[in-house]
Every structure is written in structure tokens, then in C-alpha cells.
C-alpha positions in Angstrom: 0.0 0.0 0.0 1.4 3.4 -1.0 0.1 6.7 0.3 0.3 10.1 -1.4 -0.5 13.3 0.5 -3.5 15.1 -1.1 -2.9 18.8 -1.9 -4.9 21.4 -3.7 -2.6 21.0 -6.6 -2.9 17.3 -7.1 -6.5 16.6 -5.8 -8.1 16.9 -9.2 -6.2 13.8 -10.4 -7.6 11.5 -7.7 -11.4 11.6 -8.2 -12.8 8.1 -7.6 -9.8 7.2 -5.5 -9.8 5.9 -1.9 -8.5 8.2 0.8 -7.7 7.9 4.4 -7.9 10.6 7.0 -8.5 11.0 10.8 -11.6 12.5 12.2 -12.7 12.4 15.9 -9.6 10.3 16.7 -10.5 7.5 14.2 -9.2 6.6 10.8 -11.8 6.9 8.0 -11.6 5.5 4.5 -13.8 7.2 1.8 -13.9 7.7 -2.0 -13.4 11.1 -3.5 -16.6 11.9 -5.5 -15.6 15.3 -6.8 -13.3 18.2 -6.1 -14.0 21.9 -5.8 -12.7 24.3 -8.5 -10.0 25.6 -6.2 -9.0 22.1 -5.2 -9.1 22.8 -1.5 -12.3 21.0 -0.8 -13.1 17.4 -1.7 -16.6 15.9 -1.6 -17.1 12.4 -0.1 -19.9 10.3 1.3 -19.5 11.1 5.1 -22.7 12.7 6.6 -20.9 13.5 9.9 -18.6 15.9 8.0 -21.5 17.3 5.8 -20.1 15.3 2.9 -17.1 17.6 2.3 -13.6 17.8 3.6 -11.2 20.7 3.5 -7.8 19.3 2.7 -5.8 22.4 3.6 -6.4 22.0 7.3 -6.0 18.3 7.6 -3.7 15.4 6.5 -5.5 13.4 3.8 -3.7 10.6 1.9 -4.7 8.8 -1.3 -4.2 5.0 -1.2 -2.5 3.7 -4.3 
């Protein structure tokens, strides 16, 4: 398993990829559904986070 840190510059290349991040002290695995125009917000299926995640303020990694 290889991990790549998600940044606003590379986030557009990883739509439909699985990501891992921590929220509330637990690791979560989700699939990127779409990315905002600026690349700073990704949209995922996670109702607790209102289905969006700001990648500038947290460590998000793409699983390759």
C-alpha cells in the first residue's frame, strides 16, 4: 500500500480514488466523489462531515 498526500494542486487527479484521514480520533476511508474548483475541498460520502472535507487544514492521503 502506497500513500500520497493530497494537496490542492494534485487533488483533481484522484477523483474516484480511496483516501484515508483522521476524524474524531478515528481513521476513515472514503472515496473522492468530486473536487472543488480551487482544489481545496473534496466531496465524499460522510454525513458526519457534511459530505465535504477541507484538505488544507488536515492530513489526507490517497491510497495507491
